[in-house]
Structures are given as structure tokens and as C-alpha cells.
DONUMI-209512 format. One record per residue (C-alpha): residue number from 1; chain; z negated, y, x negated. Coordinates in steps of 0.5 Angstrom, whole numbers, plus 500, padded with zeros to 3 digits. Last residue first. Layout:
// DONUMI-209512
{pt NUM, A, {Z, Y, X}};
...
END
This chain:
// DONUMI-209512
{pt 629, A, {826, 140, 121}};
{pt 628, A, {823, 137, 127}};
{pt 627, A, {817, 133, 127}};
{pt 626, A, {816, 129, 134}};
{pt 625, A, {809, 130, 138}};
{pt 624, A, {812, 128, 145}};
{pt 623, A, {811, 134, 149}};
{pt 622, A, {804, 136, 152}};
{pt 621, A, {797, 132, 149}};
{pt 620, A, {797, 126, 152}};
{pt 619, A, {791, 122, 151}};
{pt 618, A, {791, 114, 148}};
{pt 617, A, {788, 109, 152}};
{pt 616, A, {781, 107, 149}};
{pt 615, A, {781, 101, 145}};
{pt 614, A, {775, 096, 146}};
{pt 613, A, {778, 089, 147}};
{pt 612, A, {773, 084, 145}};
{pt 611, A, {774, 081, 139}};
{pt 610, A, {767, 083, 136}};
{pt 609, A, {765, 083, 129}};
{pt 608, A, {768, 090, 128}};
{pt 607, A, {762, 093, 125}};
{pt 606, A, {758, 091, 119}};
{pt 605, A, {751, 095, 119}};
{pt 604, A, {749, 097, 112}};
{pt 603, A, {742, 097, 110}};
{pt 602, A, {741, 104, 107}};
{pt 601, A, {736, 103, 101}};
{pt 600, A, {731, 109, 101}};
{pt 599, A, {724, 106, 101}};
{pt 598, A, {726, 100, 096}};
{pt 597, A, {720, 096, 095}};
{pt 596, A, {714, 099, 099}};
{pt 595, A, {718, 101, 105}};
{pt 594, A, {722, 095, 104}};
{pt 593, A, {717, 090, 105}};
{pt 592, A, {715, 094, 111}};
{pt 591, A, {722, 094, 114}};
{pt 590, A, {722, 086, 113}};
{pt 589, A, {716, 086, 117}};
{pt 588, A, {719, 090, 122}};
{pt 587, A, {726, 086, 122}};
{pt 586, A, {722, 079, 123}};
{pt 585, A, {718, 083, 129}};
{pt 584, A, {724, 085, 132}};
{pt 583, A, {726, 078, 133}};
{pt 582, A, {719, 076, 136}};
{pt 581, A, {721, 082, 141}};
{pt 580, A, {727, 078, 143}};
{pt 579, A, {723, 072, 144}};
{pt 578, A, {718, 076, 149}};
{pt 577, A, {724, 080, 152}};
{pt 576, A, {728, 073, 154}};
{pt 575, A, {726, 075, 162}};
{pt 574, A, {731, 081, 161}};
{pt 573, A, {737, 076, 161}};
{pt 572, A, {735, 075, 168}};
{pt 571, A, {738, 082, 169}};
{pt 570, A, {744, 081, 165}};
{pt 569, A, {749, 078, 170}};
{pt 568, A, {747, 084, 175}};
{pt 567, A, {750, 089, 169}};
{pt 566, A, {751, 095, 175}};
{pt 565, A, {748, 100, 170}};
{pt 564, A, {742, 101, 174}};
{pt 563, A, {741, 094, 174}};
{pt 562, A, {741, 093, 167}};
{pt 561, A, {736, 098, 166}};
{pt 560, A, {732, 096, 171}};
{pt 559, A, {731, 089, 168}};
{pt 558, A, {729, 092, 162}};
{pt 557, A, {724, 096, 166}};
{pt 556, A, {721, 090, 169}};
{pt 555, A, {721, 086, 162}};
{pt 554, A, {717, 091, 159}};
{pt 553, A, {712, 091, 164}};
{pt 552, A, {711, 084, 164}};
{pt 551, A, {711, 083, 157}};
{pt 550, A, {705, 088, 157}};
{pt 549, A, {702, 086, 163}};
{pt 548, A, {701, 078, 161}};
{pt 547, A, {700, 079, 153}};
{pt 546, A, {696, 085, 154}};
{pt 545, A, {691, 082, 159}};
{pt 544, A, {691, 075, 155}};
{pt 543, A, {689, 079, 149}};
{pt 542, A, {684, 083, 153}};
{pt 541, A, {681, 077, 156}};
{pt 540, A, {680, 074, 149}};
{pt 539, A, {677, 080, 147}};
{pt 538, A, {672, 080, 152}};
{pt 537, A, {670, 072, 151}};
{pt 536, A, {668, 074, 144}};
{pt 535, A, {672, 071, 138}};
{pt 534, A, {670, 067, 133}};
{pt 533, A, {665, 062, 136}};
{pt 532, A, {668, 063, 143}};
{pt 531, A, {674, 060, 141}};
{pt 530, A, {670, 053, 139}};
{pt 529, A, {667, 053, 146}};
{pt 528, A, {673, 055, 150}};
{pt 527, A, {676, 049, 147}};
{pt 526, A, {683, 050, 143}};
{pt 525, A, {690, 050, 145}};
{pt 524, A, {690, 055, 150}};
{pt 523, A, {686, 060, 145}};
{pt 522, A, {691, 058, 140}};
{pt 521, A, {697, 060, 143}};
{pt 520, A, {694, 067, 145}};
{pt 519, A, {692, 068, 138}};
{pt 518, A, {699, 066, 136}};
{pt 517, A, {702, 071, 141}};
{pt 516, A, {697, 077, 138}};
{pt 515, A, {699, 075, 131}};
{pt 514, A, {706, 075, 132}};
{pt 513, A, {707, 082, 136}};
{pt 512, A, {703, 085, 131}};
{pt 511, A, {708, 088, 127}};
{pt 510, A, {713, 089, 133}};
{pt 509, A, {708, 093, 136}};
{pt 508, A, {706, 097, 130}};
{pt 507, A, {713, 099, 129}};
{pt 506, A, {714, 102, 136}};
{pt 505, A, {707, 105, 137}};
{pt 504, A, {708, 110, 131}};
{pt 503, A, {715, 113, 133}};
{pt 502, A, {713, 112, 141}};
{pt 501, A, {705, 113, 141}};
{pt 500, A, {704, 118, 135}};
{pt 499, A, {710, 122, 138}};
{pt 498, A, {707, 122, 145}};
{pt 497, A, {700, 124, 142}};
{pt 496, A, {703, 130, 138}};
{pt 495, A, {707, 132, 145}};
{pt 494, A, {701, 132, 149}};
{pt 493, A, {696, 135, 144}};
{pt 492, A, {701, 141, 142}};
{pt 491, A, {708, 141, 138}};
{pt 490, A, {706, 148, 134}};
{pt 489, A, {699, 147, 133}};
{pt 488, A, {698, 140, 133}};
{pt 487, A, {704, 139, 128}};
{pt 486, A, {700, 144, 124}};
{pt 485, A, {694, 141, 124}};
{pt 484, A, {697, 134, 123}};
{pt 483, A, {700, 136, 116}};
{pt 482, A, {702, 130, 113}};
{pt 481, A, {703, 126, 120}};
{pt 480, A, {710, 128, 120}};
{pt 479, A, {712, 125, 114}};
{pt 478, A, {708, 118, 115}};
{pt 477, A, {711, 117, 122}};
{pt 476, A, {718, 119, 120}};
{pt 475, A, {718, 114, 114}};
{pt 474, A, {715, 109, 119}};
{pt 473, A, {720, 110, 124}};
{pt 472, A, {726, 110, 118}};
{pt 471, A, {723, 103, 116}};
{pt 470, A, {724, 101, 124}};
{pt 469, A, {731, 103, 124}};
{pt 468, A, {733, 100, 117}};
{pt 467, A, {729, 093, 120}};
{pt 466, A, {734, 094, 126}};
{pt 465, A, {740, 094, 122}};
{pt 464, A, {739, 089, 117}};
{pt 463, A, {736, 084, 123}};
{pt 462, A, {742, 085, 127}};
{pt 461, A, {747, 083, 121}};
{pt 460, A, {743, 077, 120}};
{pt 459, A, {743, 076, 128}};
{pt 458, A, {750, 077, 129}};
{pt 457, A, {753, 080, 135}};
{pt 456, A, {751, 087, 134}};
{pt 455, A, {753, 091, 140}};
{pt 454, A, {760, 095, 139}};
{pt 453, A, {759, 102, 141}};
{pt 452, A, {760, 106, 148}};
{pt 451, A, {758, 113, 148}};
{pt 450, A, {756, 115, 155}};
{pt 449, A, {755, 122, 159}};
{pt 448, A, {749, 124, 163}};
{pt 447, A, {746, 129, 158}};
{pt 446, A, {740, 129, 155}};
{pt 445, A, {735, 134, 152}};
{pt 444, A, {732, 137, 145}};
{pt 443, A, {727, 142, 145}};
{pt 442, A, {726, 147, 139}};
{pt 441, A, {718, 149, 137}};
{pt 440, A, {719, 147, 130}};
{pt 439, A, {715, 141, 130}};
{pt 438, A, {719, 139, 136}};
{pt 437, A, {726, 140, 132}};
{pt 436, A, {722, 136, 127}};
{pt 435, A, {721, 130, 132}};
{pt 434, A, {729, 130, 134}};
{pt 433, A, {731, 130, 126}};
{pt 432, A, {726, 124, 124}};
{pt 431, A, {729, 120, 130}};
{pt 430, A, {736, 122, 127}};
{pt 429, A, {735, 121, 120}};
{pt 428, A, {733, 113, 121}};
{pt 427, A, {734, 112, 113}};
{pt 426, A, {730, 118, 111}};
{pt 425, A, {732, 120, 104}};
{pt 424, A, {738, 124, 107}};
{pt 423, A, {734, 128, 111}};
{pt 422, A, {738, 131, 116}};
{pt 421, A, {740, 139, 117}};
{pt 420, A, {735, 144, 115}};
{pt 419, A, {732, 146, 122}};
{pt 418, A, {735, 152, 121}};
{pt 417, A, {742, 149, 119}};
{pt 416, A, {741, 145, 126}};
{pt 415, A, {740, 151, 130}};
{pt 414, A, {746, 154, 127}};
{pt 413, A, {751, 148, 129}};
{pt 412, A, {748, 148, 136}};
{pt 411, A, {748, 140, 136}};
{pt 410, A, {751, 134, 140}};
{pt 409, A, {748, 128, 138}};
{pt 408, A, {753, 122, 140}};
{pt 407, A, {750, 118, 134}};
{pt 406, A, {744, 115, 131}};
{pt 405, A, {740, 116, 137}};
{pt 404, A, {735, 122, 137}};
{pt 403, A, {727, 121, 137}};
{pt 402, A, {726, 125, 143}};
{pt 401, A, {719, 130, 143}};
{pt 400, A, {716, 130, 150}};
{pt 399, A, {718, 135, 155}};
{pt 398, A, {716, 131, 161}};
{pt 397, A, {723, 131, 164}};
{pt 396, A, {726, 130, 157}};
{pt 395, A, {722, 124, 156}};
{pt 394, A, {723, 121, 162}};
{pt 393, A, {731, 122, 161}};
{pt 392, A, {730, 119, 154}};
{pt 391, A, {726, 113, 157}};
{pt 390, A, {730, 111, 163}};
{pt 389, A, {738, 111, 162}};
{pt 388, A, {738, 111, 154}};
{pt 387, A, {732, 106, 153}};
{pt 386, A, {733, 102, 159}};
{pt 385, A, {740, 101, 158}};
{pt 384, A, {739, 100, 150}};
{pt 383, A, {735, 094, 151}};
{pt 382, A, {739, 091, 156}};
{pt 381, A, {745, 092, 152}};
{pt 380, A, {742, 089, 146}};
{pt 379, A, {739, 083, 150}};
{pt 378, A, {746, 082, 152}};
{pt 377, A, {749, 083, 145}};
{pt 376, A, {744, 078, 142}};
{pt 375, A, {745, 072, 148}};
{pt 374, A, {753, 072, 146}};
{pt 373, A, {759, 076, 147}};
{pt 372, A, {757, 079, 154}};
{pt 371, A, {755, 086, 152}};
{pt 370, A, {762, 088, 148}};
{pt 369, A, {763, 095, 151}};
{pt 368, A, {756, 097, 149}};
{pt 367, A, {751, 103, 151}};
{pt 366, A, {749, 109, 148}};
{pt 365, A, {747, 116, 152}};
{pt 364, A, {749, 123, 150}};
{pt 363, A, {743, 127, 146}};
{pt 362, A, {743, 134, 147}};
{pt 361, A, {741, 138, 141}};
{pt 360, A, {738, 145, 139}};
{pt 359, A, {735, 148, 146}};
{pt 358, A, {731, 154, 144}};
{pt 357, A, {737, 158, 145}};
{pt 356, A, {737, 157, 153}};
{pt 355, A, {739, 150, 157}};
{pt 354, A, {744, 152, 161}};
{pt 353, A, {749, 154, 156}};
{pt 352, A, {747, 148, 152}};
{pt 351, A, {748, 143, 158}};
{pt 350, A, {755, 146, 159}};
{pt 349, A, {757, 145, 152}};
{pt 348, A, {755, 138, 152}};
{pt 347, A, {759, 137, 159}};
{pt 346, A, {765, 139, 155}};
{pt 345, A, {764, 135, 149}};
{pt 344, A, {763, 129, 154}};
{pt 343, A, {769, 129, 157}};
{pt 342, A, {773, 124, 154}};
{pt 341, A, {767, 119, 155}};
{pt 340, A, {765, 117, 147}};
{pt 339, A, {768, 110, 144}};
{pt 338, A, {764, 109, 138}};
{pt 337, A, {766, 104, 132}};
{pt 336, A, {766, 109, 127}};
{pt 335, A, {760, 113, 129}};
{pt 334, A, {760, 120, 132}};
{pt 333, A, {756, 126, 130}};
{pt 332, A, {757, 132, 134}};
{pt 331, A, {757, 140, 132}};
{pt 330, A, {757, 146, 136}};
{pt 329, A, {759, 153, 134}};
{pt 328, A, {764, 150, 130}};
{pt 327, A, {765, 152, 123}};
{pt 326, A, {762, 146, 119}};
{pt 325, A, {763, 146, 112}};
{pt 324, A, {756, 144, 109}};
{pt 323, A, {755, 140, 116}};
{pt 322, A, {760, 135, 113}};
{pt 321, A, {756, 135, 107}};
{pt 320, A, {750, 134, 111}};
{pt 319, A, {753, 128, 115}};
{pt 318, A, {754, 125, 108}};
{pt 317, A, {747, 125, 106}};
{pt 316, A, {745, 123, 113}};
{pt 315, A, {749, 117, 112}};
{pt 314, A, {746, 115, 106}};
{pt 313, A, {748, 114, 098}};
{pt 312, A, {741, 116, 096}};
{pt 311, A, {743, 117, 090}};
{pt 310, A, {750, 119, 088}};
{pt 309, A, {757, 118, 090}};
{pt 308, A, {761, 124, 091}};
{pt 307, A, {762, 125, 099}};
{pt 306, A, {770, 126, 100}};
{pt 305, A, {772, 130, 106}};
{pt 304, A, {778, 128, 110}};
{pt 303, A, {780, 133, 116}};
{pt 302, A, {782, 130, 122}};
{pt 301, A, {786, 136, 127}};
{pt 300, A, {792, 134, 123}};
{pt 299, A, {793, 127, 127}};
{pt 298, A, {791, 121, 123}};
{pt 297, A, {796, 117, 120}};
{pt 296, A, {793, 110, 120}};
{pt 295, A, {795, 109, 113}};
{pt 294, A, {791, 114, 111}};
{pt 293, A, {785, 112, 114}};
{pt 292, A, {786, 105, 111}};
{pt 291, A, {787, 108, 104}};
{pt 290, A, {780, 112, 105}};
{pt 289, A, {777, 105, 108}};
{pt 288, A, {779, 101, 101}};
{pt 287, A, {777, 107, 096}};
{pt 286, A, {770, 107, 098}};
{pt 285, A, {768, 110, 092}};
{pt 284, A, {769, 117, 094}};
{pt 283, A, {765, 116, 101}};
{pt 282, A, {769, 118, 107}};
{pt 281, A, {766, 124, 112}};
{pt 280, A, {772, 125, 117}};
{pt 279, A, {771, 132, 119}};
{pt 278, A, {774, 133, 126}};
{pt 277, A, {775, 140, 128}};
{pt 276, A, {777, 141, 135}};
{pt 275, A, {779, 148, 138}};
{pt 274, A, {786, 146, 137}};
{pt 273, A, {785, 140, 140}};
{pt 272, A, {783, 143, 147}};
{pt 271, A, {778, 138, 149}};
{pt 270, A, {778, 131, 153}};
{pt 269, A, {777, 126, 148}};
{pt 268, A, {782, 121, 147}};
{pt 267, A, {784, 122, 140}};
{pt 266, A, {777, 121, 138}};
{pt 265, A, {778, 114, 140}};
{pt 264, A, {785, 113, 137}};
{pt 263, A, {782, 115, 130}};
{pt 262, A, {776, 110, 131}};
{pt 261, A, {781, 105, 132}};
{pt 260, A, {784, 106, 126}};
{pt 259, A, {778, 106, 122}};
{pt 258, A, {775, 099, 125}};
{pt 257, A, {777, 094, 119}};
{pt 256, A, {777, 100, 114}};
{pt 255, A, {769, 101, 115}};
{pt 254, A, {766, 100, 109}};
{pt 253, A, {763, 107, 110}};
{pt 252, A, {765, 112, 115}};
{pt 251, A, {761, 119, 117}};
{pt 250, A, {765, 122, 123}};
{pt 249, A, {763, 129, 124}};
{pt 248, A, {766, 133, 130}};
{pt 247, A, {766, 140, 130}};
{pt 246, A, {767, 144, 136}};
{pt 245, A, {770, 151, 137}};
{pt 244, A, {768, 154, 143}};
{pt 243, A, {771, 154, 150}};
{pt 242, A, {772, 160, 154}};
{pt 241, A, {779, 160, 154}};
{pt 240, A, {779, 153, 157}};
{pt 239, A, {775, 156, 163}};
{pt 238, A, {770, 151, 165}};
{pt 237, A, {770, 149, 173}};
{pt 236, A, {773, 142, 172}};
{pt 235, A, {767, 140, 168}};
{pt 234, A, {762, 143, 173}};
{pt 233, A, {766, 140, 179}};
{pt 232, A, {765, 133, 175}};
{pt 231, A, {758, 134, 175}};
{pt 230, A, {753, 136, 169}};
{pt 229, A, {746, 135, 170}};
{pt 228, A, {746, 130, 176}};
{pt 227, A, {739, 128, 178}};
{pt 226, A, {740, 121, 181}};
{pt 225, A, {736, 118, 175}};
{pt 224, A, {730, 123, 177}};
{pt 223, A, {725, 118, 179}};
{pt 222, A, {727, 113, 174}};
{pt 221, A, {726, 118, 168}};
{pt 220, A, {719, 118, 171}};
{pt 219, A, {718, 111, 171}};
{pt 218, A, {721, 110, 164}};
{pt 217, A, {716, 115, 161}};
{pt 216, A, {710, 111, 165}};
{pt 215, A, {713, 104, 162}};
{pt 214, A, {714, 107, 155}};
{pt 213, A, {707, 110, 155}};
{pt 212, A, {704, 103, 158}};
{pt 211, A, {707, 099, 152}};
{pt 210, A, {704, 104, 147}};
{pt 209, A, {697, 103, 150}};
{pt 208, A, {698, 096, 151}};
{pt 207, A, {699, 095, 143}};
{pt 206, A, {694, 100, 141}};
{pt 205, A, {689, 096, 146}};
{pt 204, A, {691, 089, 143}};
{pt 203, A, {691, 092, 136}};
{pt 202, A, {684, 095, 137}};
{pt 201, A, {681, 088, 140}};
{pt 200, A, {684, 084, 135}};
{pt 199, A, {681, 089, 130}};
{pt 198, A, {674, 089, 133}};
{pt 197, A, {674, 081, 134}};
{pt 196, A, {676, 080, 126}};
{pt 195, A, {671, 085, 124}};
{pt 194, A, {666, 082, 128}};
{pt 193, A, {667, 075, 126}};
{pt 192, A, {668, 077, 118}};
{pt 191, A, {662, 081, 118}};
{pt 190, A, {660, 083, 110}};
{pt 189, A, {667, 080, 107}};
{pt 188, A, {672, 082, 112}};
{pt 187, A, {668, 088, 113}};
{pt 186, A, {669, 090, 106}};
{pt 185, A, {676, 088, 106}};
{pt 184, A, {677, 093, 112}};
{pt 183, A, {674, 099, 109}};
{pt 182, A, {677, 098, 102}};
{pt 181, A, {684, 098, 106}};
{pt 180, A, {682, 104, 110}};
{pt 179, A, {679, 108, 104}};
{pt 178, A, {686, 106, 100}};
{pt 177, A, {690, 109, 106}};
{pt 176, A, {686, 115, 106}};
{pt 175, A, {687, 116, 098}};
{pt 174, A, {694, 114, 099}};
{pt 173, A, {695, 119, 104}};
{pt 172, A, {692, 125, 100}};
{pt 171, A, {697, 123, 094}};
{pt 170, A, {703, 124, 098}};
{pt 169, A, {706, 117, 100}};
{pt 168, A, {714, 116, 101}};
{pt 167, A, {716, 121, 097}};
{pt 166, A, {723, 123, 099}};
{pt 165, A, {721, 123, 106}};
{pt 164, A, {722, 130, 106}};
{pt 163, A, {718, 135, 111}};
{pt 162, A, {712, 136, 106}};
{pt 161, A, {717, 138, 101}};
{pt 160, A, {719, 144, 105}};
{pt 159, A, {726, 148, 102}};
{pt 158, A, {727, 144, 096}};
{pt 157, A, {726, 137, 100}};
{pt 156, A, {731, 140, 106}};
{pt 155, A, {736, 142, 101}};
{pt 154, A, {735, 136, 096}};
{pt 153, A, {741, 131, 098}};
{pt 152, A, {746, 135, 102}};
{pt 151, A, {744, 142, 098}};
{pt 150, A, {745, 138, 091}};
{pt 149, A, {752, 135, 093}};
{pt 148, A, {755, 141, 096}};
{pt 147, A, {752, 145, 090}};
{pt 146, A, {755, 140, 085}};
{pt 145, A, {762, 140, 089}};
{pt 144, A, {763, 147, 090}};
{pt 143, A, {770, 148, 087}};
{pt 142, A, {772, 141, 090}};
{pt 141, A, {769, 142, 097}};
{pt 140, A, {771, 149, 097}};
{pt 139, A, {778, 147, 095}};
{pt 138, A, {779, 142, 100}};
{pt 137, A, {776, 147, 105}};
{pt 136, A, {781, 153, 103}};
{pt 135, A, {787, 148, 103}};
{pt 134, A, {785, 146, 110}};
{pt 133, A, {785, 153, 112}};
{pt 132, A, {792, 154, 110}};
{pt 131, A, {795, 159, 104}};
{pt 130, A, {797, 166, 104}};
{pt 129, A, {796, 171, 098}};
{pt 128, A, {792, 177, 098}};
{pt 127, A, {792, 181, 091}};
{pt 126, A, {786, 184, 089}};
{pt 125, A, {783, 190, 086}};
{pt 124, A, {775, 189, 083}};
{pt 123, A, {768, 189, 086}};
{pt 122, A, {769, 182, 089}};
{pt 121, A, {765, 183, 095}};
{pt 120, A, {768, 190, 096}};
{pt 119, A, {775, 188, 095}};
{pt 118, A, {774, 182, 100}};
{pt 117, A, {773, 187, 105}};
{pt 116, A, {778, 192, 103}};
{pt 115, A, {783, 187, 104}};
{pt 114, A, {781, 184, 110}};
{pt 113, A, {781, 192, 113}};
{pt 112, A, {788, 192, 110}};
{pt 111, A, {790, 186, 114}};
{pt 110, A, {792, 180, 111}};
{pt 109, A, {792, 175, 117}};
{pt 108, A, {787, 169, 116}};
{pt 107, A, {788, 163, 112}};
{pt 106, A, {787, 167, 105}};
{pt 105, A, {788, 166, 098}};
{pt 104, A, {786, 171, 093}};
{pt 103, A, {789, 173, 086}};
{pt 102, A, {784, 178, 083}};
{pt 101, A, {788, 184, 079}};
{pt 100, A, {786, 186, 072}};
{pt 99, A, {792, 182, 070}};
{pt 98, A, {794, 177, 075}};
{pt 97, A, {788, 173, 076}};
{pt 96, A, {786, 166, 079}};
{pt 95, A, {783, 162, 085}};
{pt 94, A, {779, 167, 090}};
{pt 93, A, {778, 164, 096}};
{pt 92, A, {779, 166, 104}};
{pt 91, A, {777, 163, 111}};
{pt 90, A, {772, 168, 113}};
{pt 89, A, {767, 162, 115}};
{pt 88, A, {769, 158, 109}};
{pt 87, A, {768, 163, 104}};
{pt 86, A, {761, 165, 108}};
{pt 85, A, {759, 158, 107}};
{pt 84, A, {761, 158, 100}};
{pt 83, A, {757, 163, 098}};
{pt 82, A, {760, 167, 092}};
{pt 81, A, {755, 169, 086}};
{pt 80, A, {760, 165, 081}};
{pt 79, A, {767, 164, 085}};
{pt 78, A, {771, 167, 080}};
{pt 77, A, {769, 163, 074}};
{pt 76, A, {772, 157, 077}};
{pt 75, A, {779, 159, 076}};
{pt 74, A, {782, 154, 081}};
{pt 73, A, {788, 150, 078}};
{pt 72, A, {794, 150, 084}};
{pt 71, A, {796, 143, 087}};
{pt 70, A, {791, 143, 093}};
{pt 69, A, {792, 151, 093}};
{pt 68, A, {799, 151, 095}};
{pt 67, A, {800, 158, 095}};
{pt 66, A, {804, 163, 100}};
{pt 65, A, {807, 170, 098}};
{pt 64, A, {806, 175, 103}};
{pt 63, A, {810, 179, 107}};
{pt 62, A, {806, 178, 113}};
{pt 61, A, {812, 175, 117}};
{pt 60, A, {814, 171, 110}};
{pt 59, A, {806, 168, 110}};
{pt 58, A, {806, 166, 117}};
{pt 57, A, {813, 162, 116}};
{pt 56, A, {809, 158, 110}};
{pt 55, A, {803, 158, 114}};
{pt 54, A, {807, 154, 120}};
{pt 53, A, {810, 149, 115}};
{pt 52, A, {804, 148, 111}};
{pt 51, A, {801, 145, 118}};
{pt 50, A, {806, 141, 119}};
{pt 49, A, {810, 141, 126}};
{pt 48, A, {809, 138, 133}};
{pt 47, A, {803, 134, 131}};
{pt 46, A, {799, 137, 138}};
{pt 45, A, {794, 140, 133}};
{pt 44, A, {799, 143, 129}};
{pt 43, A, {803, 146, 135}};
{pt 42, A, {797, 149, 138}};
{pt 41, A, {794, 152, 132}};
{pt 40, A, {801, 155, 130}};
{pt 39, A, {800, 158, 137}};
{pt 38, A, {793, 161, 137}};
{pt 37, A, {788, 159, 142}};
{pt 36, A, {787, 163, 148}};
{pt 35, A, {786, 157, 152}};
{pt 34, A, {791, 158, 158}};
{pt 33, A, {796, 163, 155}};
{pt 32, A, {796, 159, 149}};
{pt 31, A, {797, 153, 153}};
{pt 30, A, {803, 156, 156}};
{pt 29, A, {806, 159, 149}};
{pt 28, A, {806, 152, 147}};
{pt 27, A, {810, 149, 152}};
{pt 26, A, {815, 154, 152}};
{pt 25, A, {815, 153, 144}};
{pt 24, A, {816, 146, 145}};
{pt 23, A, {822, 147, 150}};
{pt 22, A, {825, 152, 145}};
{pt 21, A, {825, 146, 140}};
{pt 20, A, {821, 146, 134}};
{pt 19, A, {822, 147, 126}};
{pt 18, A, {829, 149, 127}};
{pt 17, A, {829, 156, 123}};
{pt 16, A, {831, 159, 130}};
{pt 15, A, {825, 155, 134}};
{pt 14, A, {820, 157, 129}};
{pt 13, A, {822, 164, 128}};
{pt 12, A, {822, 165, 136}};
{pt 11, A, {815, 162, 136}};
{pt 10, A, {812, 166, 130}};
{pt 9, A, {814, 172, 134}};
{pt 8, A, {818, 177, 130}};
{pt 7, A, {817, 183, 125}};
{pt 6, A, {810, 183, 123}};
{pt 5, A, {806, 187, 118}};
{pt 4, A, {799, 185, 116}};
{pt 3, A, {800, 188, 109}};
{pt 2, A, {807, 191, 107}};
{pt 1, A, {807, 190, 100}};
END
């Protein structure tokens, strides 16, 4: 066999055999010169030819046989001792025997050097045959199914149990919690008036501290709101040849009604398609979404990866499966209903190159395309506007830990693996990962790009979603306070305090909003003499100040967020923030209950409820992608 031989250029063969036209070949050659990508990858990404057709032609030019791995049984004994990460990265897999020789499928040119390298790994003579890169990925997913699931589920827990939310409370935490409750009960029995007064004052001050912290951070973010991180000129100056491979993870579950829109939105990304690896993460038992995804006829740049069922069935577990096979230098996660701005990936690349090796993640802003559906979507939009336009930039500017949003997190893939990936037992895995990055001395930044989502318009659906987020914040708080000395040592006092105020203060604020509101109302109704019999006057003044100033500050920053986004019609809706907080309180109490009864249960948010138009225009990608031959 002549290994690695070639007699005619791939483009010429494909034209001669009628797979593509001369015009399509010339267009692909021009793109190749501009981006440095392979001709076959360009043609496949543009939908001009099937992937297997390209590899069959390549097999002939390389004087090799072609094998359809999907329909070929694998000899699993040949995979013992091999690392699936290495196989995926290098693009080969042993699949059978031919006498004493091992048959190895490769998606790369079968050069003599490659043959010797594989021979050294397998310690046996090998015969190289050609298959597609997609076939190798699917075969690895099948062959290493148990390994992938175990790594996705228990990888972080096995590496460091203290970093995993698999166990809600450790023994030491149970002891401290028991002592705290016992002390509180003793105070109520022995000195009820003093205990209630001190507790009320402490909660009011904690409430105010959390609100003031957010206000100060937002003001810092507002001071730098005009500081552009990556402008259009920076994006235009990028050399397509220097752009790295980018992996896009899209976990979908029970999303049959929006999966077609998802595929269209991903097609609008302004990034060389031949350098995109889009992994659609589908739960194995969600046949309706799988069939809908197939019916949408996704482009060849989108690969289906099935996630086997099992506990816990969560989004972070699915993302860990995608991370296991990701080959991109950078990686981003999008939700099924997302509409990222087209140049977001390019802006992330620039931000990473400017940020240094310690920058492990950049977060894009989130906002909503159906803001005016009803009062709930308006409040949701106002809240997210101040959070992503002021709060996160402020945290970034102050170099404080950033709890990530659930989508549009861009990572260095190697850095994400170093952090252990996502915790599948934490139902707000994104916030946990942002805090874990800080605990490991890594930084998280923000980029001036927006992803548009569907705001939750149904109160019941909203409470399910928000209770999961708050439960995850409580999980994250419990996990990262297990080793407070280690956290202080690596993150420092300032960042640890910020973590406590943000991740701990947020659920505490919501949990104690109704009692504080109730005390204020009672103080207005009852005569001062009767109130003085229960609460000292200074306690009531603390509560009054807290409610007026605390709520006033949050209303103000909410108005700022709507104003910056030029959603002027939403500015006055911020006045309903105290009512919106009561809805948060309902979600917080549900979260606390579920933290005890079913801590790892994933409350599914239903998407596709809005009737507002939200499809992005289709992006052009060269010649009309009609298959020939």
C-alpha cells in the first residue's frame, strides 16, 4: 500500500466525478486561501457535499480502503488502556483485526509517521483505513459509553468530594447547623423578646448589606459602561486564518418545539463554519426532541451526541458529556432558545487573547426578545438588564468572583477541564463554576456582546426556574464554605466576602423579605406602645430604613438597566420591584424545601411559550448549498 500518496487534488477529483461544480470548487479554494482550512471541510460545512463522500474520495487518493464505522461492529477489547480524549484529538480508533494486524480507522492522512505512532501505541502491526471524523466521534461515544457517563457524573466528585454538591451537608456542617438551631431555640425559650429583636435587626442589616453591595458594584459598572472591550474594528481586523476551532455545546431536553429555531440561530453565527464544532446534546430518552432535530435537517457542522439516562439527569451532566469529546480550543454553551449576536465568538477570541492565561471564561450579556409579552417578562428584562449591563461589569472591574449565567459562557477548553467541568449535582452549575474558578485563582471576565433569550411569561414556569436557581445558590454556598480557610487563602478576604454577600446574600434576601415586609406593616397598624413591648424602637428604625433605602436602591439600579438598553417603556416598571421580590420569595421557600427533600432535582423550564417573532435572518455561506452527484 502506498501510504499517504496523492496523485490529484481533491477539488479536481470532486469536479471530475460530479460531486461539485467548478464554480463551487473555485469558491471553496478562495475560502481555503482566506481561512487556511481544508477544502473538504469547507465544502462539507457549506452543505455542498456529504461528509462521507469527501472521505471516500480521500481514501482513494490516499490508496486506502474506506470503512463505515457506524455500521461496523467494534472490537471493544482493542480499546483497553486507550484514552478516548487522545483518540478523539488525534482522530483514530482501532476497530477490528485482520489476522495478526489491527485495523485502525483514521480521519487524518495515513502517513508513515502516523502509522508508526499508532503502532507504538498498540504494540502490534496495524493497517490504516479511512473513515469520517464524525464516525470516530460517534464510535467513541458508543465504545466508551460507561466511561463517558461515569466521568460526566462523578468526575468532579472523585477528584475532590469537597467541591461537589453530591452530598448536601457534610458531617461538620450538620454539627454547626444543629448548634445554631439549638441556640436559636434556647434563645426563643429563655429570652424571646431579646432573641426576636436581635434576630430581626441582624436580618435587616444582612438584607441591607447585600443590597448595598449590589448597589456599589452596579455603580462601579455604571462608571465604566462606555468602556468598550472589543469594538467592531477589532473584529474586522481578525485574520480568519488565525481563528481557532470553536466548540459550541447546546444541551436540549424536551425542546421539540424550538429546536428548529435553534438550528437557524446557530447558522447566523459569524464564524468560519469549517472551524465550528457544534455538539447538540440530546437525552437518549427524549425521542420527541431527537426526531424534531432530525426533521429540521441540520447542517453537517452540527453533531448529535446522545446522553444516556441516569441520575442525575441534569444540564451540567449533558454538558460534561460534550466536554468529554470537545476538540475546540475554545468552547461556549448556548440554550435551545438563544439568539447570540453573530460576532460573539470572535469577540470572545479577542478577549481571551487579551486577558492572559489566567482568564478561563468570559460571559456575554443576556437579555430578552419578548420583553413586552406581559408584566412578568417586563420585570425579567429589567432585572437582567441591570445584572448583565452593570452588575457583572462591576464585578469584573473590581476583580470579584462572577457567578456565571446559564448560557453564553465562553471557556478555554483546557482551563475548563482543569476546573473539573460542571458539577452535575449542582442545579445552578454555572454560578458554582464561576466561584470555583475564583477558588482556583482563575479569572472570569465579561464581553460586550448580548445573547437574546425568551423571558419566562408564565408565573408557575417562572417560579420553577427561579427556585432551581436559588436552590443552586444555596448548594454553591454550602459547597464553597466547607473549607473557608482554603477559600480565604486562594481567593482572599475581599473576594470571599463578595462571594458570601452575592451568592449567600441573594437567597437570604429573598427568604426574609416577607417577614421584614410583615413587620413593617404590623408597625404601621399597631400603636407604638404595643410594638415597643415586642421590639425596641431602634430595631423598628433599622427595619424601616432597610425597607425604604434597600428597595429604593434596587428600584434605582433596575431603572438604570432599562434606560441603558433604551427600553424606556420599562423604566417605570422598576417601581414594581418590591412585588417582584415577593415572587422571588415564593421561589426561595420552594428552593429551601427542595434542598431538603430533593436537592438534585432539575426543575425543567418550558420554552417556546411566547408568540413574539424571534428568528434571526439566515446567514449566507457562499454558493447555494445544493448537493451534486
